[in-house]
C-alpha positions as YAML, in Angstrom:
chain: A
units: angstrom
residues:
- id: 1
  name: UNK
  ca: [125.32, 220.19, -91.30]
- id: 2
  name: UNK
  ca: [128.10, 217.60, -91.11]
- id: 3
  name: UNK
  ca: [125.98, 215.23, -88.98]
- id: 4
  name: UNK
  ca: [123.01, 215.81, -91.24]
- id: 5
  name: UNK
  ca: [125.01, 214.98, -94.36]
- id: 6
  name: UNK
  ca: [126.70, 211.95, -92.81]
- id: 7
  name: UNK
  ca: [123.48, 210.36, -91.57]
- id: 8
  name: UNK
  ca: [121.35, 211.21, -94.58]
- id: 9
  name: UNK
  ca: [123.85, 210.08, -97.24]
- id: 10
  name: UNK
  ca: [122.38, 207.12, -99.05]
- id: 11
  name: UNK
  ca: [119.16, 207.28, -97.02]
- id: 12
  name: UNK
  ca: [117.50, 210.36, -98.42]
- id: 13
  name: UNK
  ca: [117.81, 213.96, -99.51]
- id: 14
  name: UNK
  ca: [119.04, 216.87, -97.41]
- id: 15
  name: UNK
  ca: [117.58, 220.38, -97.14]
- id: 16
  name: UNK
  ca: [114.33, 219.59, -98.94]
- id: 17
  name: UNK
  ca: [112.18, 222.71, -99.32]
- id: 18
  name: UNK
  ca: [108.59, 222.28, -98.16]
- id: 19
  name: UNK
  ca: [105.54, 223.98, -99.68]
- id: 20
  name: UNK
  ca: [105.64, 226.60, -96.92]
- id: 21
  name: UNK
  ca: [109.30, 227.46, -97.55]
- id: 22
  name: UNK
  ca: [110.70, 225.59, -94.54]
- id: 23
  name: UNK
  ca: [113.45, 223.01, -95.06]
- id: 24
  name: UNK
  ca: [113.51, 219.49, -93.70]
- id: 25
  name: UNK
  ca: [117.07, 218.44, -92.81]
- id: 26
  name: UNK
  ca: [116.73, 214.91, -94.20]
- id: 27
  name: UNK
  ca: [113.80, 213.43, -96.07]
- id: 28
  name: UNK
  ca: [113.84, 209.66, -96.53]
- id: 29
  name: UNK
  ca: [111.18, 207.42, -98.04]
- id: 30
  name: UNK
  ca: [109.66, 206.93, -94.60]
- id: 31
  name: UNK
  ca: [110.83, 209.78, -92.37]
- id: 32
  name: UNK
  ca: [111.16, 213.56, -92.15]
- id: 33
  name: UNK
  ca: [114.15, 214.15, -89.87]
- id: 34
  name: UNK
  ca: [115.14, 217.33, -88.06]
- id: 35
  name: UNK
  ca: [118.79, 217.43, -86.94]
- id: 36
  name: UNK
  ca: [119.61, 219.57, -83.90]
- id: 37
  name: UNK
  ca: [122.16, 219.85, -81.14]
- id: 38
  name: UNK
  ca: [120.64, 218.32, -78.02]
- id: 39
  name: UNK
  ca: [121.75, 221.20, -75.83]
- id: 40
  name: UNK
  ca: [119.67, 224.27, -76.62]
- id: 41
  name: UNK
  ca: [117.66, 222.97, -79.59]
- id: 42
  name: UNK
  ca: [116.03, 219.77, -78.38]
- id: 43
  name: UNK
  ca: [112.57, 221.20, -77.81]
- id: 44
  name: UNK
  ca: [112.52, 223.28, -80.98]
- id: 45
  name: UNK
  ca: [113.48, 220.17, -82.91]
- id: 46
  name: UNK
  ca: [110.34, 218.37, -81.73]
- id: 47
  name: UNK
  ca: [108.08, 221.00, -83.23]
- id: 48
  name: UNK
  ca: [110.01, 221.05, -86.49]
- id: 49
  name: UNK
  ca: [109.96, 217.25, -86.84]
- id: 50
  name: UNK
  ca: [106.20, 217.17, -86.24]
- id: 51
  name: UNK
  ca: [105.67, 220.03, -88.70]
- id: 52
  name: UNK
  ca: [107.67, 218.28, -91.44]
- id: 53
  name: UNK
  ca: [105.80, 215.06, -90.78]
- id: 54
  name: UNK
  ca: [102.52, 216.90, -91.24]
- id: 55
  name: UNK
  ca: [103.67, 218.37, -94.56]
- id: 56
  name: UNK
  ca: [105.12, 215.15, -95.95]
- id: 57
  name: UNK
  ca: [102.96, 212.41, -94.47]
- id: 58
  name: UNK
  ca: [106.13, 210.68, -93.27]
- id: 59
  name: UNK
  ca: [107.10, 209.69, -89.73]
- id: 60
  name: UNK
  ca: [108.74, 212.46, -87.71]
- id: 61
  name: UNK
  ca: [112.35, 211.92, -86.70]
- id: 62
  name: UNK
  ca: [114.57, 213.99, -84.45]
- id: 63
  name: UNK
  ca: [118.32, 213.48, -84.58]
- id: 64
  name: UNK
  ca: [119.93, 214.81, -81.42]
- id: 65
  name: UNK
  ca: [123.62, 215.64, -81.57]
- id: 66
  name: UNK
  ca: [125.23, 214.77, -78.24]
- id: 67
  name: UNK
  ca: [128.41, 216.86, -78.02]
- id: 68
  name: UNK
  ca: [129.38, 215.98, -74.45]
- id: 69
  name: UNK
  ca: [128.39, 213.14, -72.09]
- id: 70
  name: UNK
  ca: [126.26, 215.50, -69.98]
- id: 71
  name: UNK
  ca: [124.10, 216.27, -73.04]
- id: 72
  name: UNK
  ca: [122.49, 212.84, -72.76]
- id: 73
  name: UNK
  ca: [120.05, 214.38, -70.26]
- id: 74
  name: UNK
  ca: [118.31, 216.05, -73.21]
- id: 75
  name: UNK
  ca: [117.68, 212.66, -74.77]
- id: 76
  name: UNK
  ca: [116.05, 211.45, -71.56]
- id: 77
  name: UNK
  ca: [113.92, 214.59, -71.41]
- id: 78
  name: UNK
  ca: [112.86, 214.03, -75.02]
- id: 79
  name: UNK
  ca: [111.97, 210.42, -74.25]
- id: 80
  name: UNK
  ca: [109.79, 211.55, -71.34]
- id: 81
  name: UNK
  ca: [107.91, 213.97, -73.62]
- id: 82
  name: UNK
  ca: [107.38, 211.28, -76.24]
- id: 83
  name: UNK
  ca: [106.09, 208.79, -73.69]
- id: 84
  name: UNK
  ca: [103.94, 211.26, -71.75]
- id: 85
  name: UNK
  ca: [102.17, 212.67, -74.81]
- id: 86
  name: UNK
  ca: [102.39, 209.49, -76.88]
- id: 87
  name: UNK
  ca: [104.18, 211.35, -79.68]
- id: 88
  name: UNK
  ca: [105.17, 209.45, -82.83]
- id: 89
  name: UNK
  ca: [108.66, 211.02, -82.95]
- id: 90
  name: UNK
  ca: [111.61, 208.68, -83.41]
- id: 91
  name: UNK
  ca: [114.83, 209.89, -81.80]
- id: 92
  name: UNK
  ca: [118.20, 209.21, -83.40]
- id: 93
  name: UNK
  ca: [121.36, 209.89, -81.40]
- id: 94
  name: UNK
  ca: [124.74, 210.87, -82.78]
- id: 95
  name: UNK
  ca: [127.77, 212.85, -81.71]
- id: 96
  name: UNK
  ca: [131.11, 212.72, -79.97]
- id: 97
  name: UNK
  ca: [129.55, 212.74, -76.49]
- id: 98
  name: UNK
  ca: [128.05, 209.27, -76.77]
...
């Protein structure tokens, strides 16, 4: 939540409830952003970002929280998925492990 609030402040609104009851972590004028820890939640975050994009008509964004330097591997895995399937997801990196 801290990363979500820090990044979203001044850019958009946090915890916006969608018509289906789900909550987008940060909704800006142009993006629907899911915020997840890279380790353990990276792949789930993709689906959520795409789902929120579908509901809002905004670009999907996935903020990956890199807690430790070794977590960067999840970013590279995410990049490979985006490139292989030509997904419109924008990845944003944050965290102490960068």
